[in-house]
N, C-alpha and C positions, 0 to 999 in steps of 0.2 A: 441783340439781334434775338429775334421770340425764339421757343424751345421747333419751333415748325420751322423758321427759315433755318435753324443751327440744322435740326434733323436731313433738311432738304440735300443743305449743302456737303452733309457727308454720304449723301447716297448719290450726289454728282462725283464726289469724288474715289468713294470706296464701291466697287460691281458689290464687295460682300454684304456693306450697309444696303444697299439696294436690291439684296432676294431677299434681305432679312435673316442672317443666317445668325445666332445670336452671339451680344458680344459682351466682356468682359474688359475689367482694368488690371492687369498684373500685382501684385502686392510687389514682391521687386523691384521689378522695373519701373510700373507703374505705365505701362506701353498699353495698348489698346489691343485685345484680340477676336476675334473670331471663331468659336470654338463650333467644332462639330467634322463631320468628313468631308472636307473642301478639293477638290477635284485638280487635281497639279495640271499647270497649263503646258501643251507638249508631250505628257505622256501619253500611253494609251490605259486609262483607266486606273492610274496610281491615283492614290488620297493622301491628303497627311491631318495628323490632328486637329490642325490648329492653324490659323494664318494671323498673321500682325495687320490689324486696320491701315486701310492707307489715307485712310485720314489720321491717322494718330498725329500728325504734325498738329493739325488744326482741332482737333478734337480737347488737348494741350494748349492751348495757345490760346483759345477760346474760353475753356475753363471753364463750360455750363453741365450744367448734371442734364440726365437724359435716362 
């Protein structure tokens, strides 16, 4: 899988990837997280500081650094 195909697959899986929200891997749990003020669905404007990437399992399985 090429890096471009990998990025597109992540964008297809995770809306935060598709929106271009910054991504990092946590050192303690090795989970991929999106940082920034992410709105919580179904609330009246409440936000959280980060969210686990919905493509986390795919990213860990494919093991491509981007």
